[in-house]
Every structure is written in C-alpha cells, then in structure tokens.
N, C-alpha and C positions, 0 to 999 in steps of 0.2 A: 922358847919365847913365851912370854906371859900373855894369856888371852885377856883382852880388854873388852868390856861390855859397854855399849852406849847407854846413856840414860834414856828414860822413857820420853823425855822432852825432846832429846835429839832425834830419836826415832820418829816421833810425831812430826817434827820439822822436816826431816828428810822425806817422809811419806807425803806430807802436804806439798812439798816442792815437786816430787815426782808426779803427783796427781794433777797439780797445776800445769806442769809441762804437757802431760797427756791431754788435758782439756784444751790447752792452747793449740797443740798440734791438730787435734780433731777439729777445732774451730777454723783453723787455717785451711784445712782440707775442705771443709764445708764451704768456706768462702770462695775458694778456688773453683769448686764445682758450680757455685752460683754464678761466678764470673763467666765460666765457660758456657753455662746455659744462657746467660744474657747476651754473650757474644753470638751464639747461634741464633737467638731470636733477632738480634740486630741484623744479621746477615739475611734472615728470612724477610724482615721488614724492608730491607734494601731491595731485595728481589721483587717484592710486592710493589714497591714504589716504582721500580723500573718498568714492571708490567703495566701499571696504571699510566705511566707517562707514554709508553708505546701505544696503548689504546687511545689516549688523548690525541696523540699525533696522527694516528690513523683516522680517527673520527674527524679531526680537523681537516685532513686532506679530502676525505669523502664529502664533507659538507662544502668545502671550498670548490670542489669540482662540480658539485650540484648547483650551488647558489652563487658562486663567485666569491670575491674577497669582500669581507665585511664583518659585522659583529652580530651576535645573537643575544636577544633578551629572553632569558628564561622566565621572567615575570609575565611577559606578554606573548611569548612563543613566536616572536617576530624576528625576521632577518633584516638587518639594516645594512644595505650595500654601502661600500666606501665610494665616495664621489670624488 
C-alpha cells in the first residue's frame, strides 16, 4: 500500500480543530466547576437566610412575651401596642 502524506494546510487544519476541541473541553470543565461553586455558595446563602429567619422569629417571640403584641419603631425605639 502506498504511503500518502497530508499537505501542510491539511495538517494545520486538523491541528487547529484538535486545539479548538481541547480549548472548548477545558472551557466546559471550567464552567462546570464555576457552576458547582455557585451552587455551593447558593446553598450556604440559603442556610444563612434560614438562620437569620430563625433569629428573627426567636427575637419576635421574646419581644412579644416581654411587651405584648404590637409594632416596634426603630426610628424612635418605641413599642406601639396593638389596640
């Protein structure tokens, strides 16, 4: 069987294709890693939000047991009871 040699242009095209595939695969991998990092951060933020909500509920219960039902003005630091 006769050995056939590719032209330089064909070799260049094939090399470019391979390099483009490798670059794309690396970019996809990096993007997936970023997505995973964002998902982890999102879960951490959800936990922080849940903790804040629990603190808010507990503080509201404490203040209601101390002052009764009503509203609080942070501007004047006053408790306004419900009538």
